[in-house]
N, C-alpha and C positions, 0 to 999 in steps of 0.2 A: 112564768109558767106557760107552756105552749097552749094554743087554743084546742078545745076538744075536737076530736075527729068527727065530722058529720057521718051519718049512717050511709049516705050516698052523695056523690057530687051533685051539685045543683045546676040548673040551666035557667038563666034569667033573660027575659026579653026586654030590650031597651029601645027607646025612640029618640031621634034627634041627638045622637051622641057625636061630639066633636073629638076626633083623635089627632094628636100631633106627633110627628116623628120623634124618636129619641134624640135628645140633644146631648152630644158627647163632648167631653173636654178636649182641649187642644193637646194637653200633655198626657202621659200614660197613666197617671194616678189620680186624676181629678174625678169628680162625681158626674154621673149621668143623670139626666132628667127626662121624665116621661109624662105625657099629657093625655088625659081622657076625661071629658067633661060633659055634664048634663046640659040641658037647654038653658039653664040659669048660670052656667059658667062654673059650677061646683065640681071639684074633682070626684070621680067615682072610685070608691075604695076597692071595688072588685077588680080593678086593673093594676093595683099597686104591686110593685116588685121590689124585693129587698136590695137589689142592685141600684135602684133608681130613686132619686128624689122626685118631688112633685113639681112639674113645670107650671108656668103661667098659661092662662087661656090665650091662645094665639089671636092676633089681631086679624080683622077682616082684610081682604076677602078670603073666604074659606070655600074650597071646592065642594060641591054637593055630591053625594052618592045616593042615587035613587034605588030603592028596592031593599032586599034583605042580604046581609052578610053575616058570617060567624067569625068570632074573634079567636085567633090561634094562640097568641101569646107573644113572648119575647124570643125572637129567633137570632141565632148567631152561628158563626163557623167554629164550633167546638163540639166534637162528637158527644162527649159525656153530658155537657150542659144542655145541648139541644135534645138529646135523647130523653133525659130525665125531666128537665125543667121546660125547655122550649116546647116539647110535645106533651106537656102535662095535661092538656085538654083533649088528647087523642081519643079518649073514650067517647067523646061527643062528636068530634069532627067527622069520624067515620060514618056516623049516622045521617049526615046531611051532605051527601055528595053534590047536591044541586046548588049549594050555596058557596059563593067565593069565600076564601079565608083571608082575613085581614091580619097582618103581622106587624108588630113593632120589631125593627131590626136594630141590633146593638153591635157596635164595633168594639172588640175586646182590646184591652191595653197591650197585649202581646198578640200580633196577628197569627191566625191559624189558617193558612191557605188551604183550599179544598182541591188539591191537585188531582186526586183520584176520583172526584165526583161522588164522594160518599153521601152527601146530603141528597142529591137527586136519587141515588139508589135507595136510600132510606125512605124517602117519600113514596117511591114506587112500591117497595116492599110492604109498607103499611097501608096501601090502598088510597093514598092521598093524591095520586097523579091525576085522577079524574077531576079534581077541584081546580078552579082558577085561584092562583095565589097572588095576593096584592100586598106588596111591602110598602109601608108608609114612607113616602118621600116628601110629602107636603101635607098640611092640615086638611082633614077630610071630615065633612059632616054627614054622618050615616043616618039614613031615614029609619031603618030598623036593623038592630044589631042583636044577635044572639050571643050571650056571654056565658060560657060554661065555667064552672069553678074548677080549679086544678084538681086532677086526680092524683097528683104527687106534690108533697110539700117537703122540701129538703130538711133532713134531720128529724122528720115527724112521721110520715106515713106514705104509702102508696096504696090506693084503693084496689080491691080485687078486680073491678071492672077496667081500671087503667092497666093493670098488669096483664089482664086477658087481651086487651086491645093491642098491646105491644107484642104479644107472642105470636109472631107471624111466620117463623121459620121452623121446619121440622127436619129430622134426620141429621146427619147420616147414621150409619150403624155405629154402635159403640165399639171401641177397641180395648180389649181387656189389658189392663196394666198401663195404658197410655198416660203419661204425665207430661204436662205442658208448662213451660215457663214463658210468660208474656214479657218480652224484652223491651226495655227502654233504651238500650245501648246504641241504637241508630237514630234516635230522635235528635233534633237540633238542641243545642245546649240551653237555649232559652225556655225549653219546656220541662226542665227539671230532670237532669241525669244523675246517675249514681256511679261515681268512680269506684271501680272494683267489681262492677257487674259482669265484666268480661271474664273475670276469674270464676265467678259463680257459674256462669254459663258453660265454661270449659269443664268444670267439675260435674255439673249436672248432665251435660252431654255425654260424658264418659260413663255415667250411670244409666244412660238410656233415655234421658228426657228429650223431648222435642223443644227446640228453641224457636219461638214464633215472634215475628215483628208485626204487630197488629196494624201499624200504619201502612203496611204493604198489602194488606188483605182487604177483600171486599167486606161489606157489612154482613152479608149472608155468611161468609166463611167465619167472620169474627164471632157470630152467634153459634154456628155449628160446633165450634170447638168445645163448647160447654156441655154438649151432649156426647161428643165423640170421646172425650178424655175422662179418665177417672179422677185425676187431680189437676187443678189449674192453680198456678202460683205466679208470682211476679211482684214487683214493687207496685203498691196500690196506686191506681189511677184510672183514667178513662177506659182502658182496655178491658176492665171487668164489667162495665155497664152493658155491653151487648148481650150478656146472658139474659136480659129481659126480653130480647127479641126472639128467644127460642121458646117454643110452646111447652117443652118439657125438658129443660136442662137437668143434668144428673151429676155433674162433676162436684167433687169436694173442693171447696175454695180455701186457699191458704195464702191470702194476700199479705205481703210484707209491708209494714207501716213505714211511711215516710213522715217524719216529724212535721207537724203543722197541718196535716191533712186528716180530717176526722174520718173514721171508718163507718160512721153512722149510716150514710146513704148506701154504702156497699152492703152493710148488714141488712138494711131494710129491703133492698132488692133481693138478696139471697133468701130472706125469710118469705118474701112474697112467692118465690118459686120453690120453697121447701128444701133448700140446699143446706148442706153441712158447711158452716162458715166458721173459720177460726183464724183471726188475724195474728200475725207473727211480729214480734218486736225484736229488733237487733240493733246494736249500737252503731251509730253513724254520726259523722261530723259535718256540720253545715259549712259550705265553701263560700256562700254569699248570703245576702239577706233579701230574698225576693219572695217571701211567703210561699204560696203554692208552687212557684216555679224555682224554688231553691235547689241548687245542685249540692249533692252530698258526697262524702267519702265514706264508703263502707269500711268499718273498722276491722271486721273479722269475717271475710268471705267464706272460709272453710267451716266456721261455726254455723253460719246460716245454712250451708248445704247439709250439715249434719242434722240440724233441726228439721229440715225439709224431709230428709230420709226417714225420720221418725214420726212424721205427721200423717 
């Protein structure tokens, strides 16, 4: 049973905290390990992350960090995970621009290169560019560390204060009748493609839908589309998460399920913004066995288009 949701996220002040960089496996499917210890060498549960095991206390020497810093969390080059989980303490980070942010960095099993600079843009949009950002590369003993609790927990909740902190984009004008399909058809195959999506896009385009490739858009534009359009659909994935960046999105969301990916976090984000959310299931066949990155074959593209026309 998941833990009860606290009334508000908490902020804890810690002293003499030792942080160790994330230790990653040599192969793509091994376990990551994270270190955060009190002055007695005991792991601090407030730093735990479901992706990581608990590492051992690092051996001396450990570099000292004098003064106060604030803990950001686990950062990575993945738009969706960074926006939801990496920035889950944003509600508090924005309140302390005078303090450096300490981050644990994690390398994902499948690399996600940031060719368009989305992470720098996102940090600027959210008002974090004024901070100094420190990514842990060696063990560090921090004199005074502020530890915010996460405002988002995957599969459980997003706090109202966290949702409000993320809502940094406004506009543009809404376009009556605009329907947008968030395409995965130009992504590299290792990110989970759906064979047959090109047929869906051709049929939708003939019906007046706009086909958008989110990986080619700015973060601001990726958020704006959820206010500009009346309906947004596409195979479920990261492209839906930027709706949290808009202060007042309005689109009806019709994500199409990819087997193995839970719609829970997408539903949580939609509910936080008061959006009409209805996931669509359609038959598809797995082409490989790579969990979240599995490639699929869509069994009946025309049937999916018909369902979308009626939604």
